[in-house]
N, C-alpha and C positions, 0 to 999 in steps of 0.2 A: 385845339386837339383835343380836347373834353370826351367830346363825344367819338372820337376816331381811332379802334378798338387795333388794327391791325395795318400799316402802312409799308407794302412792299415797294422797292427800289431798284427798279434794272437789274432783278433776280436773273442771272446763267448759271445755267447745270449742266457740266461735263462728265462725259463716261469714256473713259480709258479701256480700251482692248490694246492684244500687241499689236496693231498694226495702226491702227486711226486711234480719232478721239471725235467722237460722236457728240453733238451739242442738241442734249435733249432739251433746255428751255431758254431759250436766248432772247435776255432782254427783257421782261415783262413788267411793270408794274401798275398795282391795283391798291385802293383803300376799301378798308370796311372799318362798320361803323356799328356801334353797341345795340345790338337785339336785331341787327340783320342779317338778312340772308342773302347770298351771294352764288350765282350758279355757274362752274366752269364746265364748258362742255365744248366735244370733239372728239374724233378717232383714236382707237385704239395708235401712241405714238407721238399721240401730240405736244406730249408733255403736261396733262394735266394732274396725272397723277402724282410727277416728279416736283410740278411745283409745289403738292400738300405736302407731299415727305420731305421737303427742303424746312416745312414751316415747323414738323416735328421734329428737325436731323436725324431722320431715319434711313437716309439716301445712303444704299449698299456703299460700300469700300471701295468698289470701283468709280465710283464716281466724287463727284466733290462741286462744292458752289463756288464758281470760280468769283464772279462781282457781284454787286450788289445786298440791300441792307432789308433785313426781315424785322421792320419795330415792331413790338407791339406790347399792348398799353396793360402791363401785369398790375396787379388787384395790388400789393405789395411793394412792390418797388420801382412804379412809374413805366415812363415808356423805358426800353430797353432794347436792344439788338440781338435779338436771338442766334444768331451767324456767330457773335462775339463771348457767347456763354460759357464757359466749363461743363465738364461731363452730369458733373455731383450738381449743378444748378440745374441743368437742364432735366436731369430725370425726376426734380421736384416741382419743374415745370409742366412736364409731360406727362398725363394723364391727369394733372391736376390743375390746372389751367388753359392747357389744349389738350383737346382729347380727340382721338378720331375713331371712328367707324368703316373696318375692311370689305371687302367687297365679298371676300368668302371666308363667313364665317368659322365654318369646319375648319379650315385651314389656321384659322385666326384664336379658335379656342382647343386647350389642351386636352384632349383625347381621354387624358390618363386622369385629368381631375376633373371633378362634381363641377356643373355649370356655378351654384352657392362657393366655391372655395376659388373659382377663380374670380367672382367680381369681390367675395370677401378679401382674397390677398390687398385687392388696390384700394378699399378705403381701410385696412389697418393700415398700410405703408403710407397711405398722403395722411389720413384722419389722427393717427397713434391713438384706436379704439381698442380696448378686449374686444375679444373674439365670440362673444356673445353678443355687445352692441352691432355689431359687425356683420352677424347674422340677421339680427332685424333689422336693419338698416336695409340690408341685403333683400329681404323677405317684401319690403316696402317699396323696393325701388322695383324686383319683378310686378308688383303688383301697379304701379307709377305706369308702367309698359304695358301693362293689358294682357300680361302673361295666364293663361287658365292655367288654375292648381299650382300658383306658386310655392305650397307646402313641400309638394312634389318635385318641382323643376328642380328646388333647391339643392334635391340631394343626385338630381339625373345625372347622367351624362351627356355629352353634345350627341353622338350618336343617337341618344334615343328621343330628341328634337328633330321635329319639322323643321327644313330649309327660312321656313319665315320665325316662329319660333327660339331658333339662335339666334336669327339678327339680333330677338327684341334683347336675350340674354345680351348681346355686344349692346347695344342701346343702352340696357340696366348699366355698364360694366363704363361704359365712358360718359356714363350721368351720373355716376355715382360721387364725385367727389365738384357737382355742379361747375362745369367750367365755361370760363367765360366763352372762345368758341368752342364749337364740334363740328368736325369734318368727317363728311359721311361719302365716302371713295365708293362708286358703283352698288348702293347698298341695296340697290334694290333689284338689280339688272336679272336675275335668273327666275326672281319671286312670281309665283301667279298673281294675275293682275288686280285682286282681292285683296291681297296679301299686302299687295304695293300700297294700293290706295291706302290701308289700314296703316301701314308702316308710314308713309307722308303724313298724313293724319296727324299721328302719335310726335313726329316732329314738330311738325307747327302747334300742337299744345304744348308738348315741352320747353317750347320756345320761346314760348308766352307767359308760362309761368315762371318762366328763369329769368327772362327776358336776357334770354342769350340768341347770340351770334352764328350761322352756319355756313360752313362754305358745303357747296352741295356739286359731287361732282358723279358728271351724265352723259352717255353718247349721247342721248334723249334729249332733243330740245323741249318734248312736250310731256317728259318728267320734269326738267327744269323748268318750265313755265309753272306747275303745281305746287310749288315751296319757294320760289324765288323771287327777290326783286329787281336784282340787277342781274346782269349775265355778261360773263367770259368767254369769248369764240378763241380758241386754242388751236392755229394749225401749224404743224411742224415748228414746236419750240414756239411761235410767235403768238400774241394777242391780236387778231385779226379783224374783231368786232368787237366793241364791248357799250354797255349801256342800262337803259333801263327796260325789263323783259318785254313790258306791252309793246315798245317802241320799236325793237330788236324783233321779237314778232311778227309784229304789223306791215314795218319796213326795212326789211334785212337791204345790209348795204352792199357785203360782200358775197362774192360768187360761192364761197363757201358754207355761208352761213345759208345762204339760198339753198343751197346742194341738200344740208343737213335737215331745211325745213321738210323739203320735198320727196326725200326718199323714205319718209315714214307713211305706208299705205294708209291712202286715202280713206275714209268711212261714207264720205258722200258720194265718191261715185267708183264707180271699175275701170279699174285698168290692165291691160295686157300684159305692158312689163310696165314696173316703177322706174323713174328716173333714180341716177347716182348722181355721186357728188362732182365726178368726170363730165355729166351733161352741162353743167355749168363753168367747172373751172378752163375749162378745157377750150370753149367762146372766148372768154376772159385773156387767156395765155394769147390764143393767136391772133384775136385782134385790138390788143393794147388797151389802152386806156380812151382811144379814141373810137371802138366799138361801142354801142349802145347797152346800156344798162340790160340782161337778160332778163324777162318777167320768170317766174316761176310758173303762172299762167302759163307763159310760151312753151313752157317743157310741158307739162303733166299734160295738158289740152289735146297735142298730141298723139297718147297714147289712150284717150279712152276709147273701151268697148259701149258701143250702145246697146241698147234692150232690145232691140230688134234682131241685132246680130247675135248678141246672148242666146235669145228665144230659138233664132233657127239652129244654133249650132246646139244645143238642147236639144231639141224633136231628134237631129241625128243621131245623138249618144243616146237615149235613150229606147232607140227602137232597136237595137242591139240585145241580144244576149248576157246576163252579167258573165262576167269574168271569175266574181268570187260571190257565194252565197254563206251567206251566217247565219242559222238557224239554232234557236234556244239554245245558244252559248254561253257556258257556265265555266267561270273558274272559282274553285274557292280554297280559301286557305286554313288547315286546321289550328283550332288553338288550344294550347296542351298545358296540361299542370298538373303538378302533384308528382310524386316518387319516381312512377314509373309511365307519365308523361300520358294520363289517359285524356283523351280529344272530350272538352265541354263544349264546345262552342267554333264556326267559324267565319274566318273575314270574307264575306262576299263580293268579290274586287270583282267580277267579270255577273251579271244577275241576270240570265238570261234574255240576250242580247238577241235581235233576228233583223238582217239590213243583208241588200246586195249592191256591189260593185261593178263596175261597167268598164267596158275596156274605154282604154283612155281619160279616165275620169278621175279624179281628183276628190274624195271624200276627206271631208276635215272633221278631224274631232278634237271638241276640247272640253277643256273640264279645270277643276283646282286639284292639286297636288292628291293624292287620296280617291281620286275620282276612278278610276279603273284604265285611263287612257292606256298608259306602259302597258299595263297584262293585257289587256287586249289587242294592242299590237305584236307581244312574244307569243299572247297562246295562238296567235293565228298563225306561226311561222312555228309553232309548236317547238319555241325554246321554254315554253311553260305549255307544260300539258294537263287540259283542259279537264273539269269533271266532267260535266257532258256537254252535246248536242252536237252538230255538226259542220265542218269548214269542207265546202266542198268547191275547189279551182278546176273549172274545166270542167265539171263531170264527177271530176274524181272526190270523195271524199279522203280529206288529207290526213282524220285520225283512223282510217282503216288502212294505212300505211306501215309498213316494216322503218325503222329504223334507217336501214341501208336504203328504201325504196325513198325516204322521206330527203336523204343526203341529194339524191339526183333533181326533186322539186328546186331545193333548195337554189339551186343557180338559176330556176325563173322566177323566187320570191327572194325580195331581198333587202337588206332593213339598214337604213344610217342613226347610228345612235347621237344623243344628245353632246354626250362630251367625245368631239374628234380625238383628245389628248390619250385617253383610254382607251380609244378602241384600235390606237396603232400601237404596234411593237416598238417600243424606240431605241430599239437595239439593231432592227434592220431597215434598210434606205426606203423612201415612200418607194422608188420604182419595184424595189421586192415585193412589199407591201400588197401591191397591185395587182403585179405575177402570180402569186400566190396561191390565190383561186382558181386563177386560169390553170394551174399547172395541175390544183386537185382535181378538177372538174374534165382538165383535158379541151381544153381550149385551144385551139390552131393545133399544129406539129411541132413546132421547133420553139425553144425560146427566142430564138432571134426573132422568130416571126412577134412572136406576146413579145418581146420589148418594144418592137419597132410600134403595136398597137398600146402597148402601155402610154409611150411618147405621144402617139396621135391622140387617148385619149387625156392627157396631161392638159396638150393644147387646147381641147375642146374647153376645159374647165378653166382657161385661164391661166394657165399655168406655161412650163417651158421643160423642153429636152432638159437642157442642166439642173434639172430640180431631179431627176432619176436618181441620182447619187447621194445625195442629203436625203436627213435624216427627222424624223418629226420633231423634235426639239428646235430646228432652225428655222421653221415657219411660225407665222401668227397663226392666231384662233382661225381666222377666217380662210385663210389657205390651207390648214388641217383639214377644215369643214369642207371644203373644193377636193380635194383630195381623198377623203372617204366618198364624196359621190361619183370619183372617179371608178374606184374600186368599185361599187357598187355596180355601176353603168358596166365594168370589163366583162362581164359574163352573160352580157346581153339579157336582162332579164326581160319581164312582164308585167311583175306586179313591182311597186317598194313601197314600203312604211317608214316613213321619215318620222322619227320619235322624238319631239321637242329640239330638229336639228340645228333650228337659228335663234335658239334662245336665248341665247348668252352674248351671242354676236353685238360688233357694232350696229346701231342702223342703217349704216353708207355698207358696209359689208354683207347684212342680210338683205338689202333690195339684191345688191350680188346674187345671194346666195339663191334668192327665190326664182329671181329670174332664169337661172341659169336651169333649175328646178324646170321653169314652167317653157323653157326652150327644149332640155330632151323631154320633155312630154311633147311636143308638136312634134318633132324632128324622129323620136323613134315610138310613139304612140306609146309609154308606158301608163298605167293605171297609180295612182298612189293612195293612200291610207296618209293623208298629215297631219300627227299627232303635236296638238298647242296648245298651252295656257293662255293663249293670247286671242282674242277672237279678231281683234284687226288684220291678225295676220293671217288667217285663215278665211276672214273672208274676200282678202286680196286672191287666193291664188283658190283656193276651192269652189267647186263645182255645187258640191251641197256639203251640209253641214250636219254632222251630229254632237247636240249636247251630251255627255256623260253627267251622273251625279249619283254618288255613292254605289257605284256599276249597275245603273240603269240606264236609259237613254230617257231625259228628257225632253228632248226636241232631233227634228227630224226632218230636212227637208232643202231648200233651195236657200245656200247660205244669204244671200240677200234679204230674202224672203222671212229670214229668223231673224237677221238685224236690224231690219227697218218696222218689223212687227213680230216681236218675240211674244208669245201664249204662256213661258212661267216665269215662277218668279226669280228663280234659280240665273234663266235666261238673261231677263232684266237688268237682276245683280251682276253678273258678268260684263254685260255693258256698259251700265252707269259705271263701272270701274278702270273703263279705258282714258287714260290721257287723250281727250279731242283734240286739246290745240285750240278753240275757237277762240276770239280775242272776248266775247261776251265771258266764257268760263276763267278768263287770266282775270280778266278785270273783277267777276263775282270772288273770284280764289284770293286776292287781293285787299279787296276789302271785307273779308273775314278774316284773312289774319291781322288786322287794321281793329276791327272791333271786337277780336277777340284778344287783344293787344293793353286796350282802352279799358276793356273788363277787368282784366288782371289788373292792370296798376289800380282800378277803382276801389279793385279788393284789398 
């Protein structure tokens, strides 16, 4: 037991509601050694986060550990069962010996305290040092996690930092007491691919320096492959597959694992729809144990688009007149200072952009946070007024329209926002939310007709009529995003902007949303601007790709051409940061981690 840091035996976690008991974790067992990385992968609701919250004794009051032992090899007390510790003892363990980095740093950090104060609080609590010493250690931690300008960030509030910087503050806080186990719960899900790559590399570096064990939770096996040595695949509270990451990746056994691998947008081929988990689970359930094991390639290969077919489609597409023409578009934000707010400079969020979009085309816009992607989308719809330029839609310059005239055009030009929960009014049912814009724009004659149309749309996006009377909080993230898609489609638009609309979804739910958008484009002839930081997603859904950097166009052309033959260093950097999931990459990553540990021990 000397190398075993954690042993989980038959863990079961139940949640009670008024009517029922839900088994979130169903009798799982695994072990973790010192200095080892374990990945836990699965969709939302699989039990992966709950199983780790059990280790921290942070399960909400409606839940409880029904059975099992959580044996942890403490630095001071040896092997103890976490489930049997008193609250005071657990507080000394939590953050000190087992620490956690949560998925959403903005909700994990207190907005009324500076970032430095929040890290210092943990250091003072567990290490009993002076405030001056805790500040010094916090600055060292901020340097260790490679935060820019640590002297300024220590006195900054969370809202003043980017998403990647806030996540680094959370990592610094978790590392402040040099824990034996660092639990990372989806810490990179909504981050840019370049920031994600930097965070993963940082964690590997910290692990090697501190001989720390990591439990890394994710819905994406590609991300898990970058950091973990072992992996558990969870489905409906159970472990359905586990083993060495290389073995599981190269030769997955369970249909669910195959589905998770297959639904990530492939980089080496072009598909017209993405495989989903159900492509693997349903045949396995229908055929039982006697049915031959389905191969990933069997499913993926039937969805391939040949270059010839794509070329013919594009020849037809680009013979049309553009539906939207952007010319020399600029959106600048003034920077003011002084008592009278005098403008001394501008942030050039969109800086002299010119491009066209054709009927039925999807233009993918990629770039890191701050590149101008979202500002571009909102400027086109005049949700943000531009500084100069022209936005010509079907021959009409939208910038010359009055506010009243622009409202009429909004039923033709729709947007799907990144966060579906904040896009929906929590006080009205989702049926009312979809029907409301139809009432404003007088789509159909009566509310009865509109309700019938809403039910038809709900069914079109894989929901059902009974959902009409339910509220947003009653749905998962993927379901809420489908509701937002239905609301955008309800006005029969011709042009839709998708602003990071799948970035925070599980890869399996993401595949369903992308397939739905592709089907709607085919059925209704929509034109899309699809904004994302993830080139792999854009490469799947887009005809052409526009790469933005500091408000300017770095590259614009066929999506496949840009991916396989990027011309600019910035584009190459975005592409290199994508977790490829290739066997040779996983081997190289594992070898790199081994070498790093050896070098650290030698020092």
